C-alpha positions as CSV (number, residue, x, y, z in Angstrom):
1,M,0.0,0.0,0.0
2,K,1.0,3.6,-0.4
3,I,1.7,5.1,3.0
4,T,2.6,8.6,4.1
5,V,4.1,8.9,7.6
6,L,3.9,12.3,9.3
7,G,7.0,12.9,11.4
8,A,10.6,11.9,11.0
9,G,11.5,11.6,14.6
10,S,12.8,8.3,16.1
11,W,9.4,6.6,16.2
12,G,8.2,7.9,12.9
13,A,11.4,6.8,11.2
14,T,11.3,3.4,12.9
15,L,7.7,2.7,11.8
16,A,8.5,3.9,8.3
17,M,11.3,1.4,8.1
18,L,9.1,-1.4,9.5
19,L,6.4,-0.6,6.9
20,S,9.0,-0.5,4.1
21,D,10.4,-3.8,5.2
22,N,6.8,-5.2,5.1
23,G,6.7,-4.3,1.4
24,H,4.8,-1.0,1.4
25,D,5.6,2.1,-0.6
26,V,6.5,4.6,2.2
27,T,7.0,8.4,2.1
28,I,7.9,10.4,5.2
29,W,6.5,13.9,5.5
30,E,8.8,16.2,7.6
31,I,7.6,19.8,8.4
32,D,11.2,21.1,8.4
33,A,12.3,21.5,4.8
34,K,16.0,21.4,5.5
35,R,15.7,18.3,7.7
36,A,13.6,16.7,5.0
37,K,16.3,17.3,2.4
38,D,19.1,16.1,4.7
39,L,17.1,12.9,5.4
40,N,16.3,12.4,1.8
41,D,20.0,12.9,0.9
42,R,20.9,10.4,3.6
43,K,23.1,13.1,5.3
44,L,21.3,12.8,8.6
45,K,20.4,9.7,10.7
46,P,16.7,9.8,11.8
47,F,17.7,8.7,15.3
48,E,20.8,7.7,17.3
49,A,20.0,4.1,17.9
50,G,18.9,3.3,14.3
51,S,20.5,3.2,10.9
52,L,20.2,5.3,7.8
53,L,16.8,5.2,6.2
54,P,16.4,2.6,3.5
55,E,16.8,4.1,0.0
56,G,13.3,3.1,-0.9
57,I,11.8,5.6,1.6
58,K,11.4,9.1,0.3
59,V,11.3,12.1,2.6
60,T,9.4,15.2,1.5
61,N,8.2,18.6,2.8
62,T,5.5,18.9,0.2
63,F,1.9,17.7,0.1
64,E,1.5,16.0,-3.2
65,K,1.9,12.5,-1.9
66,F,-1.0,12.7,0.6
67,N,-4.0,12.4,-1.7
68,S,-2.5,9.4,-3.6
69,S,-1.8,7.6,-0.3
70,D,-3.9,4.7,1.0
71,V,-2.8,5.2,4.6
72,V,-1.8,8.3,6.6
73,L,0.2,7.6,9.7
74,F,0.5,10.3,12.4
75,V,3.7,10.1,14.4
76,I,4.1,13.7,15.6
77,P,4.2,15.3,19.1
78,S,0.7,15.6,20.5
79,D,1.2,19.3,21.0
80,Y,1.3,19.8,17.3
81,M,-1.5,17.4,16.2
82,R,-4.1,20.1,15.7
83,S,-1.8,22.6,13.9
84,T,-0.5,19.8,11.6
85,C,-4.1,18.7,10.8
86,N,-5.0,22.3,10.0
87,L,-1.9,22.7,7.8
88,L,-2.8,19.5,5.9
89,K,-6.4,20.6,5.4
90,S,-5.4,24.1,4.2
91,N,-3.2,22.5,1.6
92,G,-6.0,20.4,0.2
93,V,-5.2,17.1,1.9
94,C,-8.4,14.9,2.1
95,L,-8.4,12.1,4.7
96,Q,-12.0,10.9,4.3
97,D,-11.2,8.0,2.0
98,K,-8.1,6.8,3.8
99,L,-7.0,4.5,6.6
100,I,-5.7,6.8,9.3
101,V,-3.4,5.5,11.9
102,S,-2.3,7.5,15.0
103,A,0.8,6.6,16.8
104,T,0.8,9.8,18.7
105,K,0.3,9.6,22.5
106,G,-1.4,12.5,24.2
107,I,-4.4,14.5,25.3
108,E,-4.7,18.0,24.0
109,N,-4.3,20.6,26.8
110,K,-7.1,23.1,26.1
111,T,-9.8,20.8,24.8
112,L,-8.9,17.7,26.7
113,L,-9.5,15.7,23.5
114,R,-7.7,12.5,22.6
115,M,-5.6,12.5,19.5
116,S,-8.2,10.6,17.4
117,E,-10.8,13.2,18.5
118,V,-8.4,16.1,17.4
119,I,-8.1,14.5,14.0
120,E,-11.9,14.1,13.8
121,S,-12.5,17.7,14.9
122,V,-10.5,19.0,11.9
123,F,-11.4,16.3,9.3
124,S,-15.0,15.7,10.1
125,G,-16.4,12.3,9.4
126,V,-13.2,10.3,9.7
127,Y,-13.4,8.9,13.2
128,N,-14.4,5.4,12.2
129,N,-11.5,5.3,9.8
130,I,-8.9,5.9,12.6
131,A,-6.9,3.2,14.2
132,V,-4.6,3.9,17.2
133,L,-1.3,2.0,17.4
134,S,0.0,1.7,21.0
135,G,1.9,-0.4,23.4
136,P,5.4,-1.0,24.9
137,S,7.5,-0.2,21.9
138,H,10.7,1.9,22.2
139,A,12.0,2.8,18.8
140,E,15.6,2.0,19.9
141,E,14.5,-1.7,20.2
142,V,12.0,-2.0,17.4
143,C,14.6,-0.7,14.9
144,R,16.9,-3.6,16.0
145,K,14.0,-6.0,15.4
146,I,13.7,-7.0,19.0
147,P,10.3,-8.9,19.5
148,T,7.6,-6.4,20.4
149,A,3.9,-6.6,21.0
150,V,1.4,-3.7,20.6
151,T,-2.3,-3.2,20.1
152,S,-4.4,-1.6,17.3
153,A,-7.6,-0.1,18.5
154,S,-10.5,1.4,16.5
155,T,-14.2,1.9,16.9
156,N,-14.4,0.0,13.6
157,F,-13.0,-3.5,14.1
158,E,-12.3,-3.9,10.4
159,V,-10.1,-0.8,10.6
160,S,-8.1,-2.2,13.5
161,E,-7.7,-5.4,11.5
162,K,-6.4,-3.4,8.5
163,C,-3.9,-1.6,10.7
164,R,-2.7,-5.0,12.1
165,A,-2.1,-6.3,8.6
166,L,0.0,-3.3,7.8
167,F,2.4,-3.6,10.7
168,M,2.6,-7.2,11.8
169,N,5.6,-9.3,11.1
170,N,7.8,-11.9,12.8
171,F,9.2,-9.4,15.4
172,F,6.3,-6.9,15.6
173,R,3.1,-8.6,16.9
174,V,-0.1,-6.6,16.7
175,Y,-3.3,-7.4,18.7
176,T,-6.7,-5.8,17.9
177,Q,-9.5,-4.3,19.9
178,T,-12.2,-1.7,19.8
179,D,-11.6,0.3,23.0
180,I,-10.0,3.3,21.4
181,I,-10.7,5.5,24.5
182,G,-9.0,3.2,26.9
183,V,-6.0,2.7,24.6
184,E,-5.5,6.4,24.1
185,V,-5.9,7.3,27.7
186,G,-3.4,4.7,28.8
187,A,-0.9,5.8,26.2
188,A,-1.1,9.4,27.4
189,L,-1.1,9.0,31.1
190,K,1.7,6.4,31.3
191,N,4.1,9.2,30.5
192,V,3.0,11.2,33.6
193,F,3.7,8.2,35.8
194,A,7.1,7.7,34.0
195,I,8.0,11.2,35.2
196,A,7.0,10.2,38.7
197,S,9.1,7.0,38.4
198,G,12.1,9.1,37.2
199,I,11.7,11.4,40.2
200,I,11.9,8.3,42.4
201,D,15.2,7.4,40.6
202,G,16.5,10.9,41.1
203,L,15.7,10.8,44.8
204,N,17.7,7.5,45.0
205,Y,14.7,5.5,46.3
206,G,14.3,1.9,45.3
207,D,12.2,-0.8,43.7
208,N,9.6,-0.7,46.4
209,T,8.8,2.9,45.8
210,K,8.7,2.6,42.0
211,A,6.5,-0.5,42.2
212,A,4.0,1.5,44.3
213,I,4.1,4.3,41.7
214,V,3.5,1.9,38.8
215,S,0.7,-0.1,40.5
216,R,-1.1,2.9,41.9
217,G,-0.5,4.8,38.7
218,L,-2.2,2.0,36.8
219,K,-5.2,2.4,39.1
220,E,-5.3,6.2,38.4
221,S,-5.1,5.6,34.6
222,A,-8.0,3.1,34.7
223,K,-10.0,5.5,36.8
224,V,-9.6,8.3,34.2
225,G,-10.2,5.9,31.3
226,V,-13.4,4.5,32.7
227,A,-14.7,8.0,33.6
228,L,-14.1,9.0,29.9
229,G,-15.9,5.9,28.6
230,G,-13.2,3.4,28.3
231,K,-13.1,-0.2,29.6
232,E,-11.2,-1.0,32.8
233,E,-9.8,-4.3,31.4
234,T,-8.0,-2.4,28.6
235,F,-5.6,-1.0,31.3
236,F,-4.4,-4.4,32.1
237,G,-3.2,-5.0,28.6
238,L,-0.4,-3.9,26.3
239,S,-1.5,-0.3,26.0
240,G,-2.0,0.1,29.7
241,A,0.1,-2.0,32.1
242,G,2.5,-3.0,29.3
243,D,3.3,0.5,28.2
244,L,3.4,1.8,31.7
245,I,6.0,-0.8,32.8
246,V,8.3,-0.2,29.9
247,T,8.2,3.5,30.2
248,C,8.7,3.7,34.0
249,F,11.7,1.3,34.0
250,S,13.4,1.8,30.7
251,K,16.7,3.6,30.1
252,H,15.2,4.7,26.8
253,S,12.3,6.6,28.3
254,R,12.6,10.3,27.9
255,N,9.9,10.9,30.4
256,R,11.6,8.9,33.1
257,A,14.8,10.7,32.3
258,V,13.1,14.1,32.8
259,G,11.7,12.9,36.1
260,E,15.1,11.7,37.2
261,A,16.7,15.0,36.4
262,I,14.0,16.8,38.5
263,G,14.4,14.3,41.4
264,S,18.1,15.0,41.4
265,G,17.5,18.8,41.8
266,K,17.2,20.2,38.3
267,T,14.4,22.6,37.2
268,L,11.9,21.5,34.6
269,C,13.6,23.6,32.0
270,A,17.0,22.1,32.8
271,A,15.5,18.6,32.9
272,Q,14.1,19.0,29.4
273,N,17.4,20.4,28.2
274,S,19.1,17.3,29.6
275,I,17.4,15.1,27.0
276,N,18.6,17.4,24.2
277,N,15.2,19.1,23.9
278,M,13.6,15.9,22.6
279,V,9.9,15.7,23.4
280,A,8.8,14.3,26.8
281,E,5.1,14.0,26.3
282,G,4.4,13.5,30.0
283,V,5.1,17.2,30.7
284,K,2.2,18.4,28.6
285,N,0.0,15.4,29.5
286,A,0.4,16.1,33.2
287,V,-1.5,19.3,32.6
288,S,-4.3,17.5,30.7
289,A,-4.5,14.7,33.3
290,Y,-4.7,17.2,36.1
291,E,-7.4,19.2,34.4
292,I,-9.4,16.0,33.6
293,G,-9.2,15.1,37.3
294,K,-10.6,18.5,38.3
295,K,-13.3,18.5,35.6
296,L,-14.6,15.0,36.6
297,N,-13.9,15.4,40.3
298,L,-11.6,12.3,40.4
299,E,-9.1,11.5,43.1
300,L,-5.8,11.3,41.3
301,P,-3.1,11.8,44.0
302,I,0.0,10.8,41.9
303,I,-1.1,12.9,38.9
304,N,-1.8,15.9,41.2
305,E,1.6,15.6,42.9
306,V,3.5,15.4,39.6
307,Y,1.6,18.5,38.3
308,K,2.6,20.4,41.5
309,V,6.3,19.4,41.2
310,L,6.4,20.3,37.5
311,F,4.4,23.5,37.5
312,E,4.1,24.8,41.1
313,C,7.8,24.2,42.2
314,K,6.8,21.7,44.9
315,N,9.8,19.9,46.4
316,P,9.8,16.3,45.2
317,L,10.6,15.0,48.7
318,T,7.6,16.9,50.1
319,A,5.4,15.4,47.3
320,V,6.5,11.9,48.2
321,N,5.9,12.5,51.9
322,D,2.4,13.9,51.2
323,L,1.5,10.8,49.1
324,M,2.7,8.5,51.9
325,M,0.8,10.4,54.6
326,R,-2.5,10.5,53.0
327,V,-5.5,9.3,55.0
328,P,-5.3,5.4,55.3
329,K,-7.8,3.6,53.0
330,Q,-8.6,0.2,51.6
331,E,-6.9,-0.8,48.4
């Protein structure tokens, strides 16, 4: 199939290579014209852990490939989803007749919309054509063809099956389901708890503390997901517990690294600079998660403390103490 991938970051480049290896005709769209040219000329590696893009993949900054594509894959920072969709629409791109796959994890700050909802809000009538691809899948390992399992979710089961057929191979296993709400909420919130886990590392606490963050964080994620219309069982699968575990413990996790820097005493700005200004989605999503909790009157203690540490300059040690000294309750 003809596939256009939006975004030439580490995950976008990795998925583009996977799709190309699976026999598809792949073009990457990169918003930065110079970077697109450098990638196309093979002067620039798409990410540190990977290799040069295969010659068969073309990189472009123009819009002519979109309308001839069968599939459009979004792999861009969540903060830019709406502006990118608006840019595509203003340049005559039509998505109504295409399979749309979102591999972007996040919840928009102002509207509190999931990424599939943002796409639908710009390209009206496409929601049932959207599949979300999510799960424990660091680019640094997928590009090395390390066995990985993810999930494809869509309100339209046939669409989730089509997405699986695109990506699945002998090292990248794809499951299907229809709870797109639960999958997207789990994908967004796990980055918030990864920051919390990194803070634990920065404070030099141990496995006990991190296990508490992960298990109680899973509970908070499920609480938000169910309140928004998702299914609780989704959070015990790949896009919930699976992605949460890998993000909270992995050396590859940008969000955990940002948290570790904050736990060791750095400011949020310095912590983000410490990952070379790469995107740590959990920072923005902490705002969305906090606002959802307030809007729906949900008790989300870890999310609330992460928000206060990030944006209200609360001391991480105080935040941990306040979590530990909350009123005793049943699990």
